[in-house]
C-alpha angles and dihedrals in degrees: 000000000000092000090052092050092050091051092050091048088050093051100044100028095242130236131244091249089055091048095053098035101044114007101049096049093047089047091050092049092048092047092049091049091050090048091051091051089049093051090049090050091049092050091051090047088052093048091047090048092053092044091051091047091053092047091049090054090051093048091050091052090045091052091046089055093047092048089049092050090047093050091049090048088048092057092052 
């Protein structure tokens, strides 16, 4: 809708009334939608980061156990 309004204003020149009545509400709605999508993406990034951090901690513990077992086996 916002793109169509921009094209219409570009072709006909637009009027101040058209700008305030049509274009600004469409712009505000498009901007809010983009901000909502950005917020959802940032939440997903944060969740993935926390999950990766937890998995890295588990992997470090697993590797430490494996190394300890290998060292014990090497002494015997």
